[in-house]
N, C-alpha and C positions, 0 to 999 in steps of 0.2 A: 434538500439544502436546509441548513439553520444556521442562524448567525450567532448560536450559543458554541459554535465548533471552536476546537482551541485555536485553529489557524485559520481564519475566514479574510477573504478579500471579494466584497462582492462587485460584479459589474453588472450594470444596465445594459441590456440588449438594445434599446433603442437609443442610447449614446454611441454605439460603436459607428466609426465613421465607414462610408462606403466601401473604401479601400482596404478597411482592416486596421489592426492595430497592433504593434509589439508591445509587449508587456514583461517587465521584471519584477518579481516579487521575493521578497526575503522574510524569513520569519524571523521575529524579534526574540529577545531572550527568555522572556516569559512565556511566548507561544512555544517555543521550542521545549522549555522544561514541562508545559501542559502534554505536546505530543510525546515526549520520552515517557512520562507516567503513563498515558494511553496504551502506548505501544509497548510498555515493560521492558524498556532500555535504561541503562545506567545514564546516560546524557546522550543530547543532540546539539553537537558543535555548530554545525551550520544545516540550513535548509534553504536552498534559492530555486528558482525556476525561470527561463526564459519562454515566453509564450507567445504565440501569433493567435490572435483571435479574427476571425473572418465570418462574414455575413455566408451562410448556407442555404440556399434555398430562399424561399419567401421570408420566413421568419426565422429561420434557425441560425446558429453559430457554430463553427467549429473551431475548437481550441486545439492547436498543435505547439511542439516544443520539446522541452526535456527538463526534468527535475534532477537535483542534484542535492545529495546529503551528506554529512559527515558526523558519525555517531560512535559511542562506544557502547560494544556488545559485550555480553559473557559467554565465554567458550563454555559449549556443553559438555566437553571433555575434562578440561582442567578447572574451568570456574574461574578464570581469570579474564578480567576485563581486557580488551583489545581494541584498536581503532579498525574502524570498518567504513566502507564508503558505498551509497546506492546511487546510481545513474539509470533514471528510466525515462523512457521517450513516450510522450504524452501525445494521443490522438483521438479526440473524442467529439462527437457530435451532440449538440442540444437542440431540442425542438419543443414547439409550444405543447401543453400538456394535451391539447385536443391532438394532433398530429401523433404524438407518442401513444394515445390509448386508439387512434386509428388502425395502429399496427395490429392491436391486440382484437381477436375475435369477439362476439358477443358474452362469453363467458369469463372473458380475462385471459385466457390462452392465447399465445403467440405460437406461430407456425413458421419455421424457418429452417435454413439447411445450413450445412457448415461452411458453406461457401458464403453466406449472407453475411453483411457488415453488421456490427452491432446495433441492437436497437438504439435510437438516440437517449441520452438523458433528458428529463423535463426541464423546460424552462419555467420556474415559478413565480407568478407574480412578475413578470418582465425581467428577472433576475438570474444571473448564474454565479456561483460561490468557485472563484478559480482558485482559492486558497486551500477549500476543503479538497477539490479535485487533485492538487499537487499533494497534499498530505496523504490522500489515497493511493496515489500512484507510489510516494515514498513507502508506505506500509507494504505495498504489493512488492516492492523490492527488497524488503528484510528478508535477511536468511533466516529461516524458522530454527534450524540447528546449526547454529553459527559456529565454528571451529577456528581457534586462533592458529595462525600460519605456523607449521611445523610441529603441532601437537598431531600425535597419534594416538588413537585407541589401544589400550593393551589389555588382552580379553585375561580374565582372572585364571588361575591354574586350574585343569580339568578337576582335581580331586582336592577335598580341605586337607590341610597339614594334618600331620599325624599327631598333633596335641590338640587338634580342633574337637569341640564338641561334637562336630559333625561328621567325624572321622567314622564313627561306628556306623552311622545310618550309610555312609557312602561304600561301607564294605557287605553290607547286607543286600542278599540278592532282590531284585525287583520283583513285585508281584505280576502274576499274570491275569 
């Protein structure tokens, strides 16, 4: 957790009510611009999240809800910008660092099975950053190879045109 993150909303764990708390957060224009630069997308026009923060166990916190983002991405085929949407569910547990460290073995290794839940994220200095969490889930929802709707990749011709400088090479038999 770092307070210099482009989108940060710090929550003090000890200030959470016993019954939990609902929270809605929204990135400001400058935060969206910083995130767009970080994630290398042309623009992020909206980033919001509706979250539920509840105490979990003795000192832990569970954050659940959903992140919603609207952005402009660049098509990997046509290189044209187009509008895209990201909707990601969030469900993350946080625990004090001592509890997170106790899950690990003496050399720092962690043993778990596929059926296990994820290891909790650490609560640092009694705080969690739900803004950074939302930004992380937004990033996970980004399409790494965005394609504008309706755009199809057309493979190049098998052989170069006859007037191409590579036509002579294409006519040559391959070396064995």
